[in-house]
C-alpha positions as CSV (number, residue, x, y, z in Angstrom):
1,X,-259.8,145.5,-15.7
2,X,-256.8,147.6,-17.3
3,X,-255.3,146.1,-20.5
4,X,-252.1,145.7,-18.3
5,X,-254.0,143.4,-16.1
6,X,-255.2,141.4,-19.2
7,X,-252.0,140.9,-20.6
8,X,-250.6,139.8,-17.3
9,X,-253.3,136.9,-17.2
10,X,-252.2,135.4,-20.6
11,X,-249.6,132.8,-19.9
12,X,-245.8,133.6,-20.6
13,X,-243.3,131.2,-22.0
14,X,-240.8,129.6,-19.9
15,X,-237.3,130.2,-20.8
16,X,-238.7,130.9,-24.1
17,X,-240.8,128.1,-24.8
18,X,-244.5,126.8,-24.7
19,X,-243.6,123.3,-23.5
20,X,-241.0,122.1,-25.4
21,X,-241.8,124.3,-28.5
22,X,-240.5,127.7,-29.2
23,X,-236.7,128.8,-28.4
24,X,-234.2,131.0,-30.2
25,X,-232.5,129.1,-33.1
26,X,-230.8,131.9,-34.8
27,X,-227.4,132.9,-36.3
28,X,-225.2,134.3,-32.8
29,X,-224.8,137.7,-34.4
30,X,-228.5,137.8,-34.0
31,X,-228.6,136.8,-30.3
32,X,-227.8,140.5,-28.7
33,X,-230.8,141.8,-31.0
34,X,-233.1,139.2,-29.7
35,X,-232.0,139.9,-26.1
36,X,-232.6,143.7,-26.4
37,X,-235.9,142.9,-28.0
38,X,-236.9,140.5,-25.0
39,X,-235.8,142.8,-22.7
40,X,-237.9,145.7,-24.4
41,X,-241.2,143.8,-24.5
42,X,-240.9,142.4,-20.9
43,X,-240.7,146.0,-20.0
44,X,-243.3,147.4,-22.6
45,X,-245.7,144.4,-21.4
46,X,-246.0,145.8,-18.2
47,X,-246.1,149.7,-18.8
48,X,-249.5,151.3,-18.7
49,X,-248.1,154.2,-20.7
50,X,-247.1,151.6,-23.6
51,X,-250.5,150.3,-23.6
52,X,-252.5,153.5,-23.3
53,X,-250.5,154.5,-26.7
54,X,-251.2,151.6,-28.4
55,X,-255.0,151.1,-27.3
56,X,-255.4,154.7,-28.4
57,X,-253.9,154.3,-32.0
58,X,-256.1,151.0,-32.3
59,X,-259.3,153.0,-31.4
60,X,-258.4,156.4,-33.3
61,X,-256.6,155.2,-35.8
62,X,-257.5,151.2,-36.7
63,X,-261.0,151.8,-35.5
64,X,-261.2,149.6,-32.9
65,X,-263.0,147.6,-31.1
66,X,-264.1,145.6,-34.3
67,X,-267.9,144.6,-34.4
68,X,-269.1,141.1,-33.2
69,X,-271.8,140.5,-36.0
70,X,-274.5,137.8,-35.5
71,X,-274.6,136.1,-38.8
72,X,-278.6,135.2,-39.2
73,X,-278.8,133.5,-42.6
74,X,-275.7,132.0,-42.3
75,X,-276.5,130.6,-38.7
76,X,-279.8,129.2,-40.3
77,X,-277.9,127.5,-43.0
78,X,-275.4,125.8,-40.6
79,X,-277.9,125.1,-37.9
80,X,-275.9,127.2,-35.1
81,X,-275.9,130.6,-33.6
82,X,-272.7,132.0,-35.9
83,X,-270.9,135.2,-34.7
84,X,-268.0,136.9,-36.7
85,X,-265.4,138.9,-35.0
86,X,-265.3,141.5,-38.1
87,X,-261.3,142.4,-38.3
88,X,-261.7,143.0,-42.0
89,X,-263.4,146.3,-40.8
90,X,-260.2,147.6,-39.3
91,X,-258.0,150.1,-41.3
92,X,-256.3,148.1,-43.7
93,X,-258.8,145.6,-44.1
94,X,-257.3,142.8,-41.6
95,X,-255.9,141.6,-38.3
96,X,-252.5,142.3,-39.3
97,X,-252.9,146.2,-38.1
98,X,-253.2,145.2,-34.5
99,X,-249.9,143.7,-34.3
100,X,-248.1,146.1,-36.3
101,X,-249.1,149.4,-34.3
102,X,-247.9,147.7,-31.1
103,X,-244.2,146.7,-32.6
104,X,-244.1,150.0,-34.3
105,X,-244.8,151.9,-31.0
106,X,-242.0,149.3,-29.5
107,X,-239.8,149.8,-32.2
108,X,-240.0,153.7,-31.7
109,X,-239.3,153.3,-27.8
110,X,-236.4,151.1,-28.7
111,X,-234.8,154.0,-31.0
112,X,-235.0,151.9,-34.2
113,X,-234.9,153.8,-37.2
114,X,-235.9,151.7,-40.0
115,X,-238.6,149.0,-40.6
116,X,-238.7,145.6,-42.3
117,X,-241.0,142.5,-42.7
118,X,-242.2,139.7,-44.4
119,X,-245.6,139.1,-46.1
120,X,-247.4,136.2,-48.0
121,X,-250.8,137.6,-48.5
122,X,-249.8,141.2,-48.5
123,X,-252.0,142.0,-45.5
124,X,-248.8,142.4,-43.1
125,X,-246.8,144.1,-45.8
126,X,-249.8,146.9,-46.1
127,X,-250.2,147.1,-42.5
128,X,-246.2,147.8,-41.7
129,X,-246.1,149.9,-44.8
130,X,-249.0,152.0,-43.1
131,X,-247.3,152.3,-39.4
132,X,-244.1,152.8,-41.3
133,X,-245.9,156.0,-43.2
134,X,-247.9,157.0,-39.4
135,X,-244.3,157.0,-37.8
136,X,-242.1,158.5,-40.9
137,X,-240.1,155.6,-40.7
138,X,-238.1,153.6,-43.9
139,X,-239.8,150.3,-44.5
140,X,-238.8,147.5,-46.8
141,X,-241.2,144.5,-47.4
142,X,-239.8,141.1,-48.5
143,X,-242.4,139.0,-50.4
144,X,-242.4,135.9,-52.6
145,X,-242.2,136.4,-56.4
146,X,-245.1,134.1,-56.5
147,X,-247.5,136.0,-54.0
148,X,-246.2,139.1,-55.6
149,X,-248.0,138.2,-58.7
150,X,-251.2,136.7,-57.0
151,X,-251.3,139.6,-54.6
152,X,-250.5,142.5,-57.1
153,X,-253.1,145.1,-55.4
154,X,-251.4,144.9,-52.2
155,X,-248.0,145.4,-53.5
156,X,-249.3,148.5,-55.2
157,X,-250.7,149.3,-52.1
158,X,-247.3,149.3,-50.1
159,X,-245.5,151.0,-52.9
160,X,-247.9,153.9,-52.8
161,X,-247.6,154.1,-48.7
162,X,-243.8,154.5,-49.5
163,X,-242.6,150.8,-49.0
164,X,-239.7,149.5,-51.1
165,X,-241.2,145.9,-51.9
166,X,-238.4,143.1,-52.8
167,X,-239.9,140.1,-54.7
168,X,-238.0,136.8,-53.6
169,X,-237.0,134.5,-56.2
170,X,-235.5,131.6,-54.0
171,X,-237.2,128.5,-53.0
172,X,-240.9,128.1,-53.6
173,X,-241.1,132.1,-54.0
174,X,-243.8,132.0,-51.4
175,X,-244.3,133.0,-47.4
176,X,-241.3,130.9,-46.0
177,X,-238.7,132.3,-48.6
178,X,-239.7,136.1,-48.0
179,X,-239.0,135.3,-44.1
180,X,-235.6,133.9,-44.9
181,X,-234.5,137.2,-46.9
182,X,-236.0,139.1,-44.1
183,X,-233.9,137.4,-41.6
184,X,-230.9,137.8,-43.6
185,X,-231.5,141.9,-43.9
186,X,-232.0,141.7,-40.2
187,X,-228.6,140.2,-39.6
188,X,-226.9,142.7,-41.7
189,X,-228.6,146.0,-40.4
190,X,-229.3,144.9,-36.8
191,X,-228.2,148.0,-35.1
192,X,-230.8,150.3,-36.3
193,X,-233.3,147.7,-38.1
194,X,-236.6,146.6,-36.3
195,X,-237.9,143.2,-38.0
196,X,-241.7,143.2,-37.7
197,X,-242.8,140.0,-37.9
198,X,-246.3,139.5,-38.8
199,X,-247.3,136.1,-37.2
200,X,-246.8,134.1,-34.2
201,X,-243.8,132.3,-35.6
202,X,-239.9,133.0,-35.3
203,X,-237.6,133.1,-32.4
204,X,-238.6,134.0,-28.8
205,X,-239.8,136.7,-28.0
206,X,-241.9,137.1,-31.3
207,X,-244.6,134.4,-30.6
208,X,-245.2,135.7,-27.4
209,X,-245.3,139.3,-28.4
210,X,-247.2,138.7,-31.4
211,X,-249.9,136.7,-29.3
212,X,-250.1,139.4,-26.6
213,X,-250.7,142.1,-29.2
214,X,-253.3,139.9,-31.5
215,X,-255.0,139.0,-28.1
216,X,-257.2,142.1,-28.1
217,X,-259.4,140.2,-30.8
218,X,-260.3,137.6,-28.1
219,X,-260.2,140.3,-25.2
220,X,-262.9,142.3,-26.9
221,X,-265.2,139.2,-27.8
222,X,-265.1,138.2,-24.3
223,X,-266.4,141.9,-23.4
224,X,-268.8,141.9,-26.4
225,X,-270.4,138.9,-26.4
226,X,-270.9,138.8,-22.5
227,X,-270.3,135.1,-22.3
228,X,-268.2,132.2,-23.2
229,X,-269.3,130.8,-26.6
230,X,-269.3,127.3,-26.9
231,X,-266.6,127.0,-29.6
232,X,-264.1,129.6,-31.5
233,X,-263.1,128.8,-35.1
234,X,-260.4,130.7,-36.8
235,X,-257.8,129.9,-39.8
236,X,-254.3,128.7,-38.7
237,X,-251.4,129.7,-41.1
238,X,-248.4,130.8,-38.8
239,X,-251.2,131.2,-36.6
240,X,-251.7,135.1,-35.0
241,X,-255.2,135.7,-36.0
242,X,-256.3,132.4,-34.0
243,X,-253.6,133.0,-31.4
244,X,-255.2,136.2,-30.8
245,X,-258.7,134.9,-30.7
246,X,-258.0,132.0,-28.6
247,X,-255.7,133.1,-25.9
248,X,-258.0,134.5,-23.6
249,X,-260.4,131.6,-23.6
250,X,-257.8,128.4,-23.9
251,X,-258.9,126.0,-21.2
252,X,-262.3,127.7,-21.0
253,X,-264.1,126.8,-24.3
254,X,-263.5,124.5,-27.6
255,X,-261.4,126.2,-29.8
256,X,-260.7,124.8,-33.5
257,X,-258.1,126.2,-35.8
258,X,-258.5,125.5,-39.5
259,X,-255.3,125.0,-41.6
260,X,-254.9,124.8,-45.4
261,X,-255.6,121.0,-46.8
262,X,-254.6,122.6,-50.6
263,X,-255.4,120.0,-53.2
264,X,-256.0,117.3,-50.4
265,X,-253.6,116.2,-47.6
266,X,-252.6,112.6,-49.4
267,X,-251.6,114.7,-52.5
268,X,-248.6,116.2,-50.6
269,X,-249.6,119.5,-52.0
270,X,-251.0,121.2,-48.6
271,X,-250.1,123.5,-45.6
272,X,-251.5,121.5,-43.0
273,X,-248.7,121.8,-40.8
274,X,-250.2,120.5,-37.8
275,X,-252.2,117.7,-39.2
276,X,-249.4,116.3,-41.2
277,X,-246.3,117.8,-40.3
278,X,-243.5,116.7,-37.7
279,X,-241.7,118.6,-34.9
280,X,-238.8,120.3,-36.3
281,X,-237.0,124.0,-36.5
282,X,-237.9,126.7,-39.2
283,X,-237.3,130.4,-39.0
284,X,-235.3,130.4,-35.4
285,X,-238.4,128.3,-33.4
286,X,-239.1,124.6,-32.7
287,X,-242.8,123.7,-34.0
288,X,-244.3,121.7,-36.1
289,X,-243.3,121.9,-39.9
290,X,-243.6,120.0,-43.1
291,X,-240.6,118.3,-44.0
292,X,-239.4,116.0,-46.7
293,X,-238.2,112.1,-46.1
294,X,-234.6,113.3,-46.2
295,X,-235.7,116.0,-43.5
296,X,-235.9,119.1,-45.7
297,X,-238.4,121.6,-45.2
298,X,-241.0,120.6,-47.9
299,X,-243.0,122.8,-50.1
300,X,-246.5,124.2,-48.7
301,X,-249.5,124.8,-50.9
302,X,-252.7,126.8,-50.5
303,X,-254.7,128.8,-52.7
304,X,-254.5,131.3,-50.0
305,X,-251.0,133.1,-49.8
306,X,-251.7,133.8,-46.2
307,X,-251.8,130.1,-45.2
308,X,-248.8,129.2,-47.8
309,X,-246.4,128.4,-44.9
310,X,-244.7,124.9,-43.8
311,X,-244.6,125.9,-40.5
312,X,-247.0,127.3,-37.4
313,X,-246.1,129.3,-34.3
314,X,-244.7,127.1,-31.4
315,X,-247.7,127.9,-29.1
316,X,-250.2,126.3,-31.7
317,X,-247.8,123.3,-31.3
318,X,-248.2,123.3,-27.5
319,X,-251.9,123.7,-27.9
320,X,-252.2,120.7,-30.4
321,X,-249.8,118.3,-27.9
322,X,-251.9,119.4,-24.7
323,X,-255.2,119.1,-26.3
324,X,-256.1,122.8,-25.7
325,X,-257.0,123.3,-29.1
326,X,-258.5,120.8,-31.9
327,X,-256.7,121.5,-35.4
328,X,-258.4,120.3,-38.9
329,X,-258.2,121.3,-42.2
330,X,-259.9,122.3,-45.4
331,X,-259.3,122.1,-48.8
332,X,-258.8,125.2,-52.0
333,X,-262.4,123.8,-53.1
334,X,-264.0,123.7,-50.0
335,X,-262.7,127.1,-48.9
336,X,-263.6,128.5,-52.4
337,X,-267.3,127.1,-51.6
338,X,-267.3,128.5,-48.3
339,X,-266.4,132.0,-49.3
340,X,-269.3,131.8,-52.0
341,X,-271.6,130.5,-49.2
342,X,-270.8,133.6,-46.8
343,X,-271.1,136.1,-49.5
344,X,-274.5,134.7,-50.6
345,X,-276.1,134.6,-47.0
346,X,-274.4,137.5,-45.4
347,X,-273.1,140.1,-48.4
348,X,-269.6,139.6,-46.8
349,X,-266.6,139.1,-49.0
350,X,-263.8,137.6,-47.0
351,X,-260.6,136.7,-47.4
352,X,-259.5,133.2,-48.8
353,X,-257.8,132.5,-45.4
354,X,-260.8,133.3,-43.4
355,X,-263.0,131.1,-46.0
356,X,-261.3,128.1,-44.5
357,X,-262.6,128.7,-41.2
358,X,-266.1,129.3,-42.7
359,X,-265.9,126.0,-44.5
360,X,-265.2,124.1,-41.1
361,X,-268.7,125.3,-39.4
362,X,-270.8,122.3,-40.7
363,X,-268.7,120.1,-38.6
364,X,-268.0,122.5,-35.5
365,X,-271.8,122.9,-35.2
366,X,-272.1,119.0,-34.5
367,X,-270.4,119.9,-31.4
368,X,-271.3,123.5,-30.4
369,X,-274.4,125.8,-30.8
370,X,-272.8,129.1,-30.1
371,X,-269.9,129.7,-32.5
372,X,-267.6,132.8,-32.9
373,X,-265.6,133.1,-36.0
374,X,-262.3,134.7,-36.6
375,X,-263.3,136.8,-39.6
376,X,-259.3,137.7,-40.4
377,X,-260.0,140.1,-43.3
378,X,-261.5,141.1,-46.3
379,X,-261.4,139.5,-49.8
380,X,-260.4,142.5,-52.3
381,X,-257.1,141.5,-52.2
382,X,-258.1,137.9,-53.6
383,X,-260.4,138.5,-56.2
384,X,-257.9,137.9,-59.1
385,X,-257.4,134.4,-57.7
386,X,-261.1,133.9,-56.7
387,X,-262.1,134.8,-60.5
388,X,-259.6,132.7,-62.5
389,X,-260.7,129.5,-60.1
390,X,-264.4,130.2,-61.0
391,X,-263.8,130.6,-64.6
392,X,-261.8,127.6,-64.9
């Protein structure tokens, strides 16, 4: 089956929504740009030439398909057959490059001459800076000032690739605030700028477009494994890694999304949006959000910068409401223990985001004996944070 046919088989949002979730809650000045992007994506999605270019870059530049690895020692420890979808082996070290390649090709087709992006853990910023360098486009990245400190290695990578990095000092100085600033930039420079969103969040058509581009993860698993696994497990912040893994399988097998419980959901210092949030609007989309009793967006917390977000993609909200995906959460301490467990059983240092998924395997193994885990990225970027926590 061709990529065009595989993509066409994935469900489209109806009027920009997955059920009641999604939409376009943006400033009026952005609506023409949103409309232009929607039309461009609808045309590209059906264009074999677009997918030929994207698939060619994913193969020759990114190194896809990424491996599906049978983690035998981890399997023995968990008591189930565990397979790892190794997105950490991609160029730039995470799943983010899949989406960035696709959006950059689309930006060039649209005649956009400048890329901007938000980033939390820095992997999306690195991937955006990478494709900007590849295509010869100027690039500016917005990153919360707290994340600039805890992800300093990725900041240096972005700068070396030629991107300008803007530390955001407002609010919690994390991913939510970086996205706010990127949206402000887009409003100001909408004519020549393409906003390359890194997750399945934001206004329509971003959740749909990013999910389609990341679905290469699940589509490869289906071909590589040669069978439908009993369960899929992936971490969920905004949710692109999980959406990419789950989308080709929803309704066909059990899917488990793992959120960040931070210091524990009862403490209020967490990022378990689907588990403890309410329906609201954030960054142009209706979904689940973390909110205060007064109805304001609450602060999120996670040891993982990539999961430290008080919202979630609208398709995840829809999957939660329909029961298509089960969402659970794991704490900072559980994630750190799982990271060490994977390192010592398989010699793989995963990202702190991925470690939340690894931490849920014992629970998932009670319901399924063949499990595929989305190993969303490698742990190099987190070594300072890990070292500080292990020594404290």
